N, C-alpha and C positions, 0 to 999 in steps of 0.2 A: 362400504366400510373404509374408514381412513387407514392408510398404510403408513406406519411410522417410518419406514425406510425412505419415504419421499420427503421427509422433513429436511430442509436444507438451511444452514445458517447463512450461506452466501448463494445468491442467485446469479448465474452468468447472463450477461446481457450485451447487446451491441447498442451504442448510443452516440448521439451528437453532443460533444462537450460544449457547444456554443449555447445550449439552452440552459445550462446549469451555472449557478453563480454562488460564490462564498463571500460573505461580507462581514467585516468586523466592526462593531460599534463601540467606540471609546468616548464616553460622554457625548459631545456634539459632533465628534469626528467620525467619519465613515471611511473605512479602508477596504477596498476590493482586493481580496487575496485569492481569487479564483486560480486554480491549478498550481498553487504554491503551499497548500495546506495538508499535505499527505502524511505527516508524521503523527502517529498516534500509538502511544505505549499503553497496553491494556491495563496493567496494574504495576505501579500506581497509575491512575488515569492522567496521562499527560498528552496535551495537544500542542502542535507547533506549526509554524509556517515560516517559509524562507523569504527573505527580502534583502535587497541591496541597500535599502535605506536603514539608517541607524538612529535617526533622530525622532523616532516615535515617542510620544509623551507617555511612556509606561514607567510607573514607579512600582516599588514592591507592593504586592497585593492589590494592584489596580484591578478593578472589576470591569470586565468587558463582556460583550454579548456577541457570539458568533451565530449568524443565520445563514441557512442554505435555502436557495431558491431554484425553482424550475419554471422557466418562462414567466418570471416575476411572481410566481405563486410560492408562498412560504412553505417549505418542507419541514424544517426543524429549527429550534432555537436553543442555544447552549450557553449557559452562564459559566464564565471562566475567571480565574484569578491569575494575574501575571506572575511568573516565577523568575525567569532570567533569559538572557540572550547569550548565544554561543557563536563565536566567530568561526565560520566554516571556510570562507574563501577570503581573498584579499579585501573584497568589498561587500561580501555577503554575510548575513547573520541568520541564525535559526532562533526565532523567538518562541520560548516555551511557556505554556500555561497549564495550571492545574484545573481539572474539570470539577465544577461544583455540582451542577445538576443540568439536566437536559429535558427537552420537551419536543415530541414528534407530532407535528400538527396534523398530519394525514394518517395518523396511526391511532386508532381508538384504544382506550385503556383495556377494554375487554379482550381485544385482539392480542395485545402485548401479553396478557395473562395466559391466554390460550397458547400462544407461541411458546412461552417459557415452559408451560406445563408439558406440552408435546415434546419439546426438546429434552426436558428433564426425564421423561419416560423413555425416549429413544436412547438416551445415554445411561439409562438405569441408575440415575441419581448421581453419576460422576460428572458434575458440571465443572468446567475449567474456570468459569467466572460466575459471580452471583447473578440473581435475577436483575438486580438494579444495574449492575455493570453491563449486562446484556442489553438492557434498555438503552444505556448510554451509547453502546456500540451501534445499535440500530439507528440511533439519532445521528451519530457522526457519519455513518456510512449510508445516509439517506440519499446521497448523491453518488453516482458511480465512480469507482476508482479503476483506472486502466490497469490491466494485468500485463506485466512484462515477464519474460523468462530470464533467469540468470544461469549462465553456463560457466563451469569452473573445472579445472583439472589441477590436482595437487602435484607436488614433487614426487609423491609415491605413485603417480600416474592413475590416481583415482578420479574418475570423471563423474559429474552430476549435472543435471539440468532441472531446475525447479522454478515454479511460478512465484513471482514477487509483485505485490500490488502497492507497496508503499514506496513510490518513486517520485521524485521531483525532477522533471525533465528540463534541464537547462542546456540541451545539446546545441542550441543556437550560439551558446557561449562556450561550447566544448566542455560542458560539465554535466554530470549526472549525480544526484544525491539519492542514496539508498538507505532505507531503514529496515534492518533485519533483526528479528527476535533472537535473543541469546540462546534459546532452546534449539535453534537451527544448528545442526551438527557441522555445517560448513563454515560458521562464523570464525572459529579459531584458525582454520586453514586459510580463509580469505584474508585474515589479519596478517598471516605469515607470508603469503604469496604476493599480496598487494596488487592483484590484477583480476579482472573478471570480464565477461562479455554479457551485455544486456541486449536481449532480443525482443523486438516488437512483436506483440501477439496478434492473433487474428480470430475474430468471432467464429468464422467458419471452421476453425480447428479447435473449438473449445473442448471437445471430448478428449483429445490427446493431451492438451495443455493441462486441464484440470486433474487428470489422472496422475500427473507428475507431482501434485501437491502432497501426496502421502509420503514422499521421501524427505520431507523437511527434517524429520527427527530420527530417521532410520537409514540403514545402508542403502545406497543407490545401486541398482542392478548394473551389470555390465552393459555398455552401450550396445553391444551386439545382440543383447537380449530384449531390447526395446522393440515396440511394435512398429517403429518407423525408422527410416534411414537418416543418417546425418552427413553433413559435410563440414570441413574445417574452416574456422575463421582465418583471415589472411595473415595476421601477425602472431597470435598466440596459439593457433591451431586447436582452439577449443571447438567442441561439438555444437553444431547448429542444426536443428531439425530441418529436414529437407523441404517441409511444407512452409517454412518461414524464410524470407529473404532479406529482411531488414534487421541490422544489428549494429551495436557500437562496442568497440573494444576499449576498456578503461584501465588506466593505471590508478590505483587507489593512493590518493595523496593525503587525505585527512581521515581520522577515525575518532569518533566521540561516543562515549557511553552516556546514554540518557535514561538509564533505569533498566527496564527489561528489554531494551533494544539497543543496538549499536548502529550509529549513523556513519555511513561511509560516503566520502566525497571522491568521485572519480574523474580524472581528466580523460576526455575522449581523444584517443590517439589515432583511431581509425573508425570511419563510419561508412556503412554500406546501406544505401537506400534502394529497396527493391521496387518491383513494378506492381506488386499487389495493391488493389484498391479496396480490399475487404475492410469493413469497419473493425475497430479494435475490440478485443474482448475486455469486458469490465465486470466488476462485482458490485452487487448491492446486498447489504446485510439486512435482509428482512424476508419473512415468510409471506406477509400479506401486503407487499408494496403495491400501491395503486398506480 
């Protein structure tokens, strides 16, 4: 008999990001935006990608198609309408689009209906998003998103560590772009303190990492009450789980409101690269992903 407690909106996986590709089609033009398309606001449905180019031929309400591929096999197709671009760095822009409709090629319609029904029953009718929005989320998250941890300590000495999967890694240019939902209780404190530590995750530690997700919108326990030990980052003295050894300390330089999410651009002022060779932890939003 099926157990509702096993229904999961996100499935943790380990993955090779070289087999996945994100491609934007604008008329006859093809733009590869792989690893730069991690901004998605749930409601209203807004998609974005980061680029250092500014001369894309987007005009208001330009229709584009975003397609995700795995080893050249089409996973999903998403119809978008161009909204606007936001300057995030001296030479970088966040291009925002409104989502019109989506289609998940490897996901049968009957399975979408079953997934939504089981999720509806599990949550006793209290759905955060509609069935149609959930279908769109499944389509957009048909490729894995690397999970990072964010560590933060406020002036009141309140510490927290929580997983965040909407990150554009530009650490080769000493930049990290984070998108955090406004419902996350840490957002106003992060805006005030303007610093954070982003920690690279590991699939082998998925149990400990995912358990931290429940503290997005409620009080974080004392660090001493966690199931694992921590050590302090070099500059900010923020808490780092002892089982993770790669992290970046950021000074928040730019903050933008894009709806239900806040985009933070952080300057990397210290980076520690650990010795761990474990594959990264990632999320896929699907119950029946093949």
